[in-house]
TIFIPA-682660 format. One record per residue: residue in one letter; x, y, z of N, C-alpha, C in turn. Coordinates in steps of 0.001 Angstrom, whole numbers, padded with zeros to 6 digits, always signed. Layout:
<atoms>
AXYZXYZXYZ...
</atoms>
This chain:
<atoms>
M+000836-001218+000000+000000+000000+000000+000861+001255+000000L+001987+001223+000637+002821+002417+000693+003271+002842-000694K+003574+001823-001525+004045+002143-002867+002943+002777-003691I+001693+002295-003579+000560+002859-004328+000301+004282-003880T+000323+004517-002578+000066+005852-002032+001100+006839-002548T+002340+006404-002584+003404+007286-003053+003180+007687-004507K+002811+006737-005340+002579+007029-006748+001379+007959-006923L+000322+007763-006104-000853+008623-006202-000510+010035-005780D+000248+010170-004703+000640+011493-004235+001435+012228-005305N+002293+011497-005968+003088+012128-007018+002261+012497-008238S+001081+011937-008351+000273+012150-009554-000866+013139-009338I-000948+013796-008189-002024+014765-007908-002081+015878-008960P-000935+016360-009452-001021+017407-010499-001818+016979-011731I-001877+015722-012012-002637+015236-013169-004118+015572-012994F-004679+015325-011780-006097+015604-011531-006376+017111-011520E-005408+017918-011060-005572+019370-011087-005712+019853-012539R-004934+019254-013426-005024+019623-014847-006384+019206-015416L-006868+018021-014992-008170+017552-015462-009284+018502-015018A-009137+019044-013806-010150+019969-013300-010198+021241-014158K-009035+021688-014603-008981+022871-015463-009597+022565-016835I-009395+021338-017284-009931+020939-018596-011453+020957-018576K-012073+020742-017358-013525+020663-017238-014193+021935-017775K-013504+023047-017596-014084+024311-018025-014259+024365-019547L-013532+023533-020247-013614+023524-021698-014868+022825-022209F-015553+022077-021325-016736+021331-021731-017992+022070-021259S-018999+022034-022075-020219+022780-021766-021100+022085-020748S-020935+020758-020591-021769+020039-019623-020934+018995-018895S-021408+018675-017677-020698+017680-016861-020794+016298-017495V-021894+016044-018239-022045+014715-018873-020915+014498-019879T-020687+015515-020685-019618+015405-021675-018271+015199-021005F-018067+015989-019916-016804+015893-019184-016564+014473-018687W-017545+013900-017993-017332+012553-017399-017310+011462-018471T-017956+011740-019621-017868+010767-020712-016428+010620-021196V-015717+011723-021214-014323+011708-021676-013354+011273-020561V-013576+011844-019363-012614+011664-018274-012688+010288-017619S-013906+009708-017508-014056+008426-016804-013137+007325-017354P-013124+007084-018666-012204+006046-019175-010740+006364-018889I-010418+007697-019004-009023+008088-018745-008668+007825-017290S-009579+008162-016371-009322+007955-014942-009163+006474-014629L-010037+005669-015220-009929+004215-014988-008599+003667-015521F-008177+004178-016666-006912+003734-017248-005743+004098-016335I-005773+005362-015827-004686+005812-014938-004658+004966-013665L-005857+004714-013096-005937+003906-011884-005402+002492-012127S-005760+001938-013293-005277+000584-013606-003756+000559-013725Q-003181+001680-014220-001725+001730-014347-001044+001746-012983F-001667+002488-012023-001096+002515-010663-001137+001117-010032I-002253+000422-010227-002373-000947-009677-001356-001869-010345A-001264-001716-011669-000296-002550-012396+001128-002283-011932L+001426-001000-011637+002765-000644-011179+003093-001335-009858A+002128-001360-008944+002341-002051-007670+002579-003548-007907W+001783-004124-008822+001983-005537-009176+003369-005741-009771N+003765-004798-010644+005061-004928-011320+006205-005096-010328E+006223-004221-009318+007332-004222-008360+007379-005526-007572K+006195-006030-007187+006158-007290-006457+006520-008457-007365L+005962-008438-008583+006233-009528-009507+007699-009564-009929S+008325-008395-009997+009743-008368-010355+010571-009155-009348E+010218-008990-008072+010928-009742-007037+010707-011244-007216I+009469-011616-007527+009143-013042-007691+009882-013624-008905V+009900-012860-010000+010586-013325-011211+012073-013526-010932R+012686-012551-010248+014118-012695-009921+014375-013930-009061L+013455-014209-008151+013589-015378-007285+013567-016673-008100F+012680-016724-009084+012525-017934-009888+013700-018170-010828V+014338-017098-011278+015406-017275-012273+016794-017245-011657K+016904-017184-010339+018231-017043-009719+019135-018241-009992D+018550-019437-010172+019341-020639-010457+019343-021005-011937A+018721-020139-012753+018647-020406-014197+019962-020044-014870P+020189-020498-016116+021407-020114-016848+021536-018596-016951E+022751-018129-017187+023003-016678-017218+022181-015968-018291W+022009-016605-019447+021274-015924-020520+019815-015720-020140V+019226-016678-019375+017843-016519-018923+017746-015350-017945Q+018716-015269-017026+018710-014161-016069+018882-012827-016780F+019709-012793-017808+019937-011547-018552+018654-011076-019234I+017961-011998-019910+016707-011643-020598+015663-011194-019583S+015596-011877-018433+014624-011510-017400+014881-010105-016879E+016159-009768-016674+016484-008421-016187+016134-007352-017216L+016344-007673-018502+015957-006726-019552+014450-006473-019530A+013675-007559-019396+012218-007422-019368+011778-006612-018154I+012407-006882-017010+012046-006162-015781+012363-004676-015922S+013570-004362-016405+013966-002953-016520+013087-002189-017526Y+012584-002902-018544+011769-002238-019570+010340-002012-019093F+009751-003022-018472+008330-002968-018135+008038-002471-016724E+009007-002609-015796+008701-002313-014394+008250-000864-014204K+008913+000063-014877+008579+001481-014719+007428+001922-015614G+007042+001027-016517+006007+001419-017467+004598+001207-016964A+004439+000529-015857+003121+000284-015262+002154-000274-016289D+002616-001281-017042+001803-001819-018120+001242-003180-017730W-000051-003388-018016-000675-004682-017676-000070-005812-018494F+000510-005467-019628+001161-006489-020445+002293-007174-019656Y+003009-006363-018864+004101-006939-018060+003542-007854-016981V+002429-007463-016365+001817-008302-015324+001464-009662-015905V+000811-009646-017067+000450-010900-017728+001712-011681-018119G+002699-010963-018654+003949-011615-019048+004672-012228-017872A+004639-011519-016726+005305-012036-015526+004657-013329-015064F+003310-013337-015046+002601-014567-014673+002941-015709-015635L+003047-015386-016914+003381-016407-017909+004795-016938-017678L+005729-016040-017366+007108-016440-017104+007192-017347-015890I+006467-016984-014827+006442-017811-013614+005865-019183-013919F+004804-019197-014694+004174-020477-015055+005152-021367-015829L+005882-020762-016765+006838-021540-017559+007953-022107-016688F+008413-021317-015713+009459-021821-014824+008949-022938-013929L+007694-022837-013493+007107-023920-012698+007036-025205-013510V+006635-025085-014756+006581-026259-015638+007975-026845-015827A+008975-025957-016023+010350-026426-016232+010875-027159-015006K+010571-026595-013819+011018-027249-012585+010335-028601-012416Y+009078-028681-012777+008351-029951-012659+008963-030993-013591L+009228-030592-014831+009826-031527-015788+011201-031968-015334D+011958-031031-014747+013288-031367-014254+013210-032376-013125R+012191-032239-012280+012007-033177-011173+011604-034547-011690E+010778-034565-012719+010313-035844-013242+011380-036585-014022G+012403-035830-014483+013476-036462-015244+013418-036057-016704V+014458-036433-017426+014528-036074-018837+014366-037321-019677S+014013-037102-020916+013779-038228-021814+015104-038802-022305K+015016-039945-022942+016210-040581-023499+016839-039688-024554D+016000-039021-025348+016525-038117-026372+017305-036971-025754D+016780-036482-024626+017476-035394-023930+018839-035847-023431I+018904-037074-022930+020173-037613-022440+021172-037725-023580E+020701-038228-024727+021583-038360-025875+022090-036994-026331E+021188-036012-026293+021583-034662-026686+022631-034110-025734L+022441-034405-024432+023387-033939-023431+024753-034588-023635K+024743-035884-023966+026006-036589-024185+026790-035984-025337N+026058-035513-026334+026719-034953-027506+027015-033467-027360N+026680-032927-026226+026851-031491-026022+028241-031221-025456K+029141-030819-026302+030528-030606-025887+030644-029470-024886S+029779-028460-025011+029853-027330-024102+029541-027759-022671T+028636-028733-022517+028325-029247-021188+029549-029922-020582E+030247-030696-021376+031465-031364-020899+032511-030332-020486N+032681-029300-021300+033652-028254-020975+033276-027532-019687Y+031960-027285-019523+031506-026630-018298+031836-027475-017066L+031568-028791-017160+031841-029668-016023+033324-029675-015675I+034175-029731-016688+035620-029714-016448+036034-028422-015763Q+035484-027301-016247+035811-026001-015671+035312-025899-014228R+034083-026377-013999+033506-026298-012657+034267-027187-011664I+034665-028361-012110+035442-029260-011251+036756-028595-010855G+037393-027937-011809+038643-027230-011520+038445-026131-010481Q+037330-025397-010596+037041-024335-009630+036833-024902-008220L+036066-025991-008138+035786-026588-006832+037044-027182-006201E+037890-027777-007025+039137-028338-006489+040039-027234-005966A+040018-026071-006614+040784-024919-006117+040218-024444-004775Q+038892-024410-004663+038259-024038-003394+038586-025040-002293L+038684-026314-002685+038968-027376-001717+040325-027172-001058L+041289-026686-001823+042625-026454-001277+042625-025337-000234Q+041641-024421-000324+041595-023281+000585+040560-023452+001697A+039796-024545+001658+038745-024763+002659+039356-025011+004032N+038666-024530+005060+039172-024661+006430+038378-025659+007262S+037062-025538+007262+036238-026395+008108+036024-027760+007480S+035843-028772+008335+035601-030130+007835+034280-030203+007088E+033276-029381+007522+031979-029383+006837+032115-028861+005409E+032906-027790+005243+033110-027219+003916+033883-028191+003029I+034887-028835+003596+035672-029810+002837+034781-030955+002382E+033931-031449+003304+033040-032560+002976+032072-032182+001860R+031525-030946+001928+030579-030487+000908+031254-030401-000454L+032452-029838-000484+033163-029682-001750+033557-031034-002342V+034000-031951-001497+034382-033281-001984+033178-033993-002592D+032020-033890-001912+030805-034517-002441+030407-033921-003786E+030515-032585-003901+030111-031928-005153+031069-032291-006294V+032366-032331-005988+033345-032723-007006+033083-034155-007462S+032800-035044-006501+032520-036444-006843+031314-036539-007763S+030251-035797-007441+029036-035826-008247+029288-035321-009665L+030036-034227-009777+030311-033662-011104+031207-034585-011929K+032137-035252-011279+033017-036164-012014+032240-037374-012525L+031246-037798-011764+030393-038881-012246+029581-038430-013454Q+029084-037190-013414+028363-036649-014570+029278-036567-015791L+030531-036162-015556+031485-036062-016645+031759-037427-017264L+031868-038445-016416+032062-039804-016916+030871-040245-017769A+029661-039896-017319+028455-040268-018055+028443-039616-019434L+028943-038391-019520+028999-037710-020816+030012-038358-021759Q+031111-038835-021162+032205-039349-021973+031985-040784-022432I+031066-041481-021773+030791-042873-022155+029559-042915-023056D+029722-043473-024239+028613-043582-025195+028447-045047-025571D+027380-045676-025075+027200-047110-025308+026250-047418-026468K+025836-046408-027226+024917-046678-028344+025598-047493-029447V+026960-047504-029424+027688-048296-030402+027364-049780-030267I+026959-050219-029051+026600-051625-028843+025405-051997-029707D+024398-051103-029749+023210-051370-030573+023582-051458-032047E+024488-050554-032481+024898-050571-033877+025655-051860-034205A+026557-052260-033294+027321-053487-033515+026402-054712-033521Q+025423-054705-032605+024483-055822-032541+023656-055917-033821G+023342-054771-034414+022615-054765-035686+023412-055446-036792I+024735-055200-036786+025596-055858-037783+025597-057366-037578I+025687-057804-036318+025718-059238-036012+024402-059901-036418E+023290-059217-036167+021984-059788-036532+021847-059966-038047L+022472-059055-038805+022386-059139-040259+023385-060143-040846E+024605-060160-040297+025669-060935-040927+026149-062107-040082A+025583-062269-038880+025967-063371-037984+027470-063304-037688K+028144-064456-037635+029554-064527-037258+030446-063759-038228A+030045-063719-039492+030840-063016-040493+030920-061516-040224G+029978-061001-039449+029958-059565-039171+030790-059152-037975I+031417-060127-037289+032191-059810-036085+033337-058838-036368P+034157-059061-037427+035239-058097-037694+034724-056673-037903K+033621-056540-038622+033052-055214-038872+032542-054591-037568A+031902-055435-036725+031391-054931-035443+032534-054483-034536L+033624-055271-034502+034788-054902-033690+035438-053629-034195E+035503-053482-035504+036074-052260-036081+035253-051038-035676L+033936-051192-035692+033052-050095-035294+033271-049725-033830I+033386-050741-032968+033595-050494-031537+034933-049803-031296E+035995-050298-031963+037320-049695-031793+037330-048237-032268K+036599-047976-033326+036554-046617-033878+035844-045664-032907N+034753-046133-032312+033964-045277-031416+034450-045324-029974N+035317-046296-029659+035794-046434-028289+037294-046719-028307P+038111-045761-028790+039550-045994-028930+040246-046187-027592K+041445-046748-027638+042198-047025-026412+042490-045749-025627S+042720-044665-026356+043010-043390-025683+041838-042962-024811Q+040611-043182-025304+039432-042824-024523+039281-043747-023320V+039582-045030-023516+039511-045988-022412+040490-045593-021312E+041708-045225-021721+042720-044811-020745+042279-043546-020019K+041667-042646-020752+041185-041403-020140+040112-041695-019102L+039185-042585-019424+038125-042946-018488+038703-043651-017263R+039694-044534-017500+040326-045223-016376+041010-044216-015440E+041646-043235-016038+042311-042200-015246+041289-041408-014428Q+040143-041100-015048+039091-040377-014336+038556-041192-013160M+038387-042478-013374+037874-043340-012308+038877-043461-011161E+040164-043494-011490+041183-043540-010441+041203-042238-009643K+040996-041128-010343+040919-039840-009633+039697-039805-008717Q+038572-040341-009223+037364-040386-008399+037590-041269-007176A+038299-042380-007363+038606-043270-006240+039472-042555-005210K+040411-041753-005689+041279-040992-004789+040457-040003-003956I+039471-039369-004607+038589-038447-003893+037796-039197-002818S+037272-040363-003180+036483-041144-002222+037343-041588-001043R+038595-041966-001323+039493-042381-000239+039813-041193+000673Y+039975-040022+000083+040223-038831+000888+038997-038496+001742K+037838-038659+001140+036596-038427+001883+036516-039381+003083A+036922-040622+002868+036918-041605+003957+037820-041154+005099S+038978-040593+004753+039897-040124+005801+039298-038970+006599L+038502-038128+005934+037834-037031+006644+036796-037576+007618Y+036044-038575+007180+035056-039185+008073+035738-039881+009252E+036916-040479+009020+037674-041068+010130+038006-039994+011157W+038408-038844+010644+038846-037736+011501+037728-037313+012466I+036489-037307+011973+035373-036865+012826+034583-038055+013379H+035176-039256+013282+034632-040479+013894+033258-040888+013349Q+033031-040634+012072+031806-041112+011429+032157-042393+010666W+032194-043510+011428+032761-044749+010914+031942-045347+009766E+030616-045287+009852+029792-045885+008794+030026-045166+007462K+030084-043825+007516+030303-043062+006292+031718-043291+005746A+032678-043439+006651+034049-043719+006217+034113-045068+005500E+033446-046058+006081+033434-047387+005471+032785-047352+004088S+031681-046621+003980+030988-046495+002700+031883-045820+001653A+032652-044816+002089+033543-044108+001161+034677-045023+000686Y+035202-045872+001577+036235-046830+001163+035671-047827+000144E+034467-048299+000396+033841-049240-000545+033622-048584-001907E+033250-047309-001879+033058-046550-003121+034375-046426-003876A+035458-046165-003137+036779-046043-003763+037179-047344-004454I+036896-048473-003804+037236-049778-004380+036408-050046-005629E+035151-049611-005633+034307-049798-006823+034885-049047-008023F+035398-047851-007788+035961-047064-008882+037322-047601-009323A+038148-048004-008363+039497-048464-008702+039934-049528-007691P+039774-050806-008017+040192-051873-007102+041707-052067-007147N+042452-051108-006572+043910-051160-006621+044505-051313-005218Y+045816-051323-005147+046516-051549-003877+046140-050502-002829D+046202-049226-003208+045944-048152-002239+044571-048289-001588N+043552-048598-002388+042194-048675-001858+041977-049937-001027Y+042536-051059-001460+042435-052283-000663+043169-052123+000672F+044381-051569+000611+045166-051402+001837+044483-050426+002790G+043987-049303+002231+043316-048312+003078+042118-048896+003804Y+041311-049687+003076+040119-050295+003690+040525-051352+004715A+041582-052126+004418+042050-053150+005352+042543-052511+006652Y+043340-051449+006522+043875-050773+007712+042742-050160+008534F+041770-049559+007845+040601-049000+008527+039865-050094+009300S+039661-051248+008664+038947-052355+009302+039711-052878+010518Q+041040-052896+010422+041861-053390+011520+041889-052419+012700V+042157-051155+012418+042418-050186+013492+041141-049581+014059Y+040200-049215+013182+039028-048465+013638+037783-049322+013845R+037733-050485+013224+036550-051337+013347+036841-052641+014082A+038129-052949+014266+038536-054207+014911+037888-055402+014218D+037673-055274+012919+037103-056355+012118+038264-057067+011426F+038899-058001+012155+040126-058620+011665+039866-059562+010492K+038684-060136+010445+038355-061004+009319+038316-060202+008022Q+037676-059033+008077+037610-058188+006879+038981-057601+006562A+039732-057225+007604+041074-056693+007395+041954-057725+006705D+041878-058975+007167+042651-060055+006561+042305-060206+005080K+041017-060167+004775+040554-060322+003393+041141-059243+002485F+041063-057979+002913+041488-056895+002028+043007-056713+002032Y+043695-057079+003123+045161-057085+003084+045655-058082+002032R+045031-059257+002003+045446-060282+001034+045125-059839-000400M+044007-059129-000567+043686-058603-001899+044692-057529-002299A+045130-056739-001313+046150-055720-001592+047470-056375-001996L+047802-057499-001347+049027-058225-001687+049061-058610-003162N+047913-058977-003690+047829-059398-005087+047894-058233-006066K+047850-057003-005533+047829-055823-006396+049141-055042-006359T+050160-055587-005697+051421-054848-005620+052604-055760-005927E+053608-055173-006541+054877-055866-006771+055979-055266-005914S+055616-054285-005098+056594-053615-004242+056930-054488-003034L+058223-054730-002805+058652-055514-001643+058324-054785-000344S+058475-053470-000362+058179-052675+000831+056701-052793+001212D+055814-052669+000214+054375-052808+000468+054059-054209+000992R+054694-055213+000397+054459-056595+000820+054859-056786+002287A+056022-056262+002654+056494-056398+004035+055551-055694+005013T+055048-054526+004624+054120-053787+005491+052845-054581+005730I+052301-055174+004680+051071-055960+004819+051314-057190+005686L+052409-057904+005444+052720-059089+006238+052904-058730+007709N+053539-057597+007968+053731-057137+009343+052387-056852+010015N+051482-056177+009288+050165-055858+009849+049336-057112+010077L+049406-058058+009130+048690-059322+009311+049216-060065+010535G+050525-060076+010690+051120-060731+011861+050676-060094+013157N+050502-058767+013156+050104-058061+014385+048792-058582+014951F+047765-058743+014099+046498-059186+014691+046341-060696+014721H+047048-061439+013879+046982-062906+013964+047751-063420+015185S+048750-062654+015655+049518-063089+016832+048666-063107+018097K+047549-062382+018059+046644-062350+019216+045670-063522+019217D+045657-064292+018135+044779-065457+018009+045619-066719+018214S+045339-067443+019295+046161-068619+019639+046141-069675+018540T+045090-069685+017728+044999-070693+016661+045781-070293+015416K+046283-069040+015389+046980-068564+014187+048388-068059+014487R+048941-068459+015617+050273-067969+015987+051349-068447+015002A+051233-069665+014532+052223-070180+013579+052195-069359+012287E+050993-069014+011845+050847-068192+010638+051404-066790+010871A+051115-066236+012065+051622-064909+012403+053148-064902+012419L+053760-065950+012989+055221-066033+013046+055816-066056+011638A+055224-066842+010755+055726-066918+009379+055644-065547+008697M+054582-064811+008970+054414-063478+008378+055448-062500+008931Y+055654-062518+010251+056655-061648+010874+058045-061934+010298E+058385-063221+010183+059721-063586+009717+059946-063196+008263E+058922-063375+007430+059067-062973+006028+059199-061463+005916A+058404-060721+006713+058487-059261+006690+059877-058789+007099L+060453-059409+008146+061793-059035+008594+062833-059338+007514E+062699-060485+006891+063645-060875+005844+063623-059880+004687V+062422-059505+004247+062293-058542+003139+062872-057187+003537R+062602-056764+004755+063069-055451+005206+064586-055413+005369R+065174-056504+005761+066645-056539+005852+067264-056382+004459V+066672-057036+003472+067170-056925+002099+067074-055477+001619L+065933-054851+001884+065732-053457+001462+066670-052511+002191A+066927-052787+003487+067802-051917+004280+069238-051962+003787K+069653-053087+003210+070996-053173+002640+071144-052232+001455E+070045-052048+000731+070066-051171-000440+069909-049706-000050N+069088-049448+001002+068832-048066+001429+068524-048068+002925S+069559-048025+003727+069390-048134+005184+068642-046936+005772K+068840-045765+005187+068194-044563+005736+066679-044670+005676V+066162-045316+004624+064713-045439+004449+064160-046655+005177Y+064861-047792+005095+064266-049065+005531+064777-049586+006876L+065823-049004+007446+066320-049494+008736+065288-049341+009860P+064499-048242+009889+063434-048163+010907+062420-049302+010794D+062156-049759+009574+061224-050875+009389+061819-052176+009944V+063144-052339+009806+063809-053517+010374+063631-053526+011890A+063848-052367+012520+063683-052268+013973+062251-052576+014383D+061291-052126+013603+059876-052400+013894+059594-053904+013861S+060105-054586+012833+059893-056032+012727+060597-056777+013859L+061805-056341+014238+062526-056967+015351+061742-056821+016652N+061177-055655+016876+060351-055441+018072+059150-056382+018095N+058488-056507+016942+057318-057376+016866+057685-058836+017154L+058790-059293+016569+059212-060670+016807+059675-060873+018246G+060371-059866+018797+060794-059961+020199+059607-060067+021125N+058606-059263+020895+057382-059306+021696+056682-060655+021532F+056641-061144+020301+055988-062425+020000+056673-063582+020746H+058009-063667+020681+058743-064776+021303+058821-064637+022815S+058633-063432+023353+058731-063253+024815+057643-064027+025559K+056591-064364+024857+055485-065100+025477+055762-066610+025512D+056837-067025+024877+057211-068441+024837+058495-068610+025658S+058412-069346+026786+059555-069486+027689+060758-070119+027008T+060534-070904+025973+061645-071563+025272+062304-070641+024255K+061717-069458+024024+062218-068554+022997+062668-067201+023573R+062722-067091+024896+063001-065783+025499+064408-065288+025170A+065355-066190+025098+066723-065776+024763+066765-065191+023355E+066091-065844+022434+066010-065352+021051+065280-064018+021002A+064217-063920+021812+063440-062676+021865+064313-061525+022364L+065145-061781+023375+065997-060740+023947+067025-060254+022926V+067584-061167+022130+068543-060782+021091+067883-059845+020084M+066672-060183+019678+065951-059347+018709+065624-057974+019306Y+065220-057986+020576+064896-056734+021245+066119-055823+021321E+067257-056369+021692+068467-055563+021848+068931-054982+020514E+068764-055746+019423+069117-055216+018102+068179-054067+017716A+066910-054228+018015+065934-053163+017718+066265-051904+018509L+066592-052066+019809+066909-050914+020648+068166-050191+020148K+069148-050959+019710+070382-050363+019184+070081-049499+017958I+069239-050019+017092+068880-049255+015875+068128-047986+016248Y+067135-048112+017141+066311-046948+017498+067118-045883+018243R+068061-046313+019079+068894-045328+019780+069718-044512+018788A+070258-045183+017777+071046-044480+016765+070163-043527+015961L+068966-043982+015607+068048-043132+014845+067580-041932+015660A+067274-042152+016947+066805-041063+017818+067899-040042+018076K+069138-040515+018132+070256-039589+018333+070409-038664+017129E+070201-039223+015945+070320-038449+014715+069103-037566+014476N+067909-038074+014803+066669-037320+014550+065661-037607+015668P+065814-036943+016821+064968-037245+017991+063487-036929+017779K+063185-035917+016955+061780-035553+016750+061013-036629+015990V+061711-037366+015132+061053-038391+014316+061047-039738+015039Y+062178-040101+015661+062312-041459+016203+062353-041521+017736G+062224-040373+018396+062264-040363+019855+061162-041196+020484R+059977-041098+019933+058835-041835+020490+059020-043341+020315D+059493-043782+019133+059720-045206+018885+060800-045762+019809C+061844-044981+020007+062914-045423+020891+062413-045530+022329A+061635-044532+022768+061078-044556+024126+060189-045770+024327N+059374-046088+023348+058491-047250+023423+059302-048547+023559T+060419-048625+022825+061265-049815+022890+061959-049917+024248L+062378-048801+024806+062989-048790+026137+062007-049301+027193V+060774-048835+027114+059735-049270+028059+059452-050762+027878M+059411-051207+026630+059174-052612+026332+060234-053499+026991G+061494-053030+026997+062569-053807+027616+062384-053978+029106V+061946-052920+029777+061711-052990+031219+060521-053902+031517Y+059475-053742+030745+058228-054479+031002+058357-055969+030670L+058986-056311+029532+059033-057707+029083+060278-058461+029545F+061406-057748+029629+062665-058452+029879+063342-058037+031172G+062710-057177+031945+063281-056770+033226+064543-055953+033090A+064624-055128+032051+065808-054291+031838+065930-053260+032958N+067101-052623+033049+067377-051626+034082+066351-050494+034016K+065846-050125+035217+064799-049088+035255+065317-047716+034836M+066644-047559+034694+067178-046296+034190+066679-046017+032771Q+066267-047080+032103+065724-046903+030749+064438-046094+030762L+063715-046137+031880+062465-045378+031979+062738-043879+032003D+063820-043488+032709+064195-042066+032723+064639-041615+031328E+065374-042486+030652+065799-042188+029282+064588-042028+028359A+063582-042893+028566+062361-042818+027757+061612-041514+028003L+061491-041105+029268+060806-039846+029585+061506-038654+028946E+062826-038689+028944+063588-037601+028331+063324-037536+026827L+063239-038691+026181+062964-038728+024742+061553-038248+024408L+060638-038415+025354+059237-038033+025112+058955-036561+025366E+059904-035822+025913+059676-034418+026286+059165-033549+025133P+059675-033709+023900+059190-032821+022811+057765-033115+022354Y+057199-034255+022779+055904-034680+022240+054752-034301+023164P+053632-033814+022607+052428-033610+023425+051774-034948+023746D+050923-034960+024752+050279-036211+025195+049400-036836+024113N+048817-035975+023250+047883-036511+022244+048576-036997+020980Y+049914-037026+020966+050637-037499+019790+050875-039002+019910E+050183-039784+019079+050352-041234+019010+050415-041868+020402N+049464-041502+021247+049319-042105+022577+050544-041895+023464V+051225-040770+023303+052381-040464+024159+051943-040312+025611G+050749-039725+025809+050243-039577+027176+050098-040928+027865G+049580-041915+027149+049431-043264+027704+050774-043898+028012L+051768-043655+027153+053110-044201+027373+053748-043574+028611R+053559-042273+028786+054073-041610+029994+053452-042209+031251Q+052159-042493+031187+051479-043069+032341+052035-044460+032665I+052308-045254+031645+052881-046595+031856+054263-046481+032511I+055063-045509+032057+056397-045306+032633+056293-044995+034120L+055377-044093+034485+055204-043726+035897+054761-044919+036724E+053882-045726+036184+053415-046922+036900+054541-047936+037085L+055387-048107+036072+056509-049033+036169+057540-048541+037198K+057741-047221+037233+058705-046669+038192+058215-046862+039626E+056920-046702+039846+056354-046897+041181+056384-048371+041581A+056165-049244+040604+056129-050687+040890+057501-051231+041239R+058539-050570+040794+059895-051053+041046+060589-050142+042048
</atoms>
């Protein structure tokens, strides 16, 4: 109402002029015969103007998610008609709203097969998706909150799936099948030639690369869910990664997740073994065997299997350490610790266990001396292990506490290790 009142107030001079015009007519009948239609027209324009301003807001609301060209045309129509107070714009606005409602309904119901085919052949759509994915990935690098990261990862995943759908064209199957139906076995060479032409190796490699990238995104998403302890969603993301790319990284990631966060050793065993079949790396093989040995050693029925895994892992790591001691010597110490711990539970193997433990401690002490920030915690853990399992001198506990000084309590359970040291010191 305020807008109508304002327009009427501004238009009072119009009625003053009409009053002066009255003197030009000899009778009031003639005057009102002429003026009445004009007055009604002016009044209708004021009403239309009020409608225009409200409808303009509604039109802008409806087209805010539309393509840029639709928004541009809508703004042109609004700027042209809004100030004109024309009923044509009111009718046009209602028509525009109706068309957008129909479009939204059709979009909700889905598109036809012809529309899908048209979309697949639309190169500009593919270019847009590539450009949009690049923009979102750039935003992902700058995102701070876990919620924002999760949203961006989901959107990138969705767009990459759309891009894959555009790049895959399976209509060639129908064409090839038509050749086979006409020519039977004799048509196989022609059908294969058609498939190779429409689905070249370069395109296959490109699609495989896209799927591996999508798997990498899903695996990263899983790590984010681990971070915020949403285990079901993390598990689902790992499974999604394996569907896109059943490779070593995805099998190993899911196996480690199952072992550490779900305590599902049966599933961990399954996917560790699948990871073994996907790698030729000796280092990767040793890591998997070491992890398998860790949880099988806790099962009395699988101790022999665990021992074989530990021993093979140690053997592989010793070979690698000869080639590159700086990289692989810490892994040798890790395997020695595991075997020492394993044999310490067997009274007939304690001497052997002690030899392995002492070799591991020697390696870790040398590593911690060279780089205390990286290996101080491992060395401290080994020192504590010696006191707890083999009755080593309690002075090792003071040495362990000194090595732990640079670490906060929440770093790899350092707080728990400090507590164990204090308890051991009090007990002795």
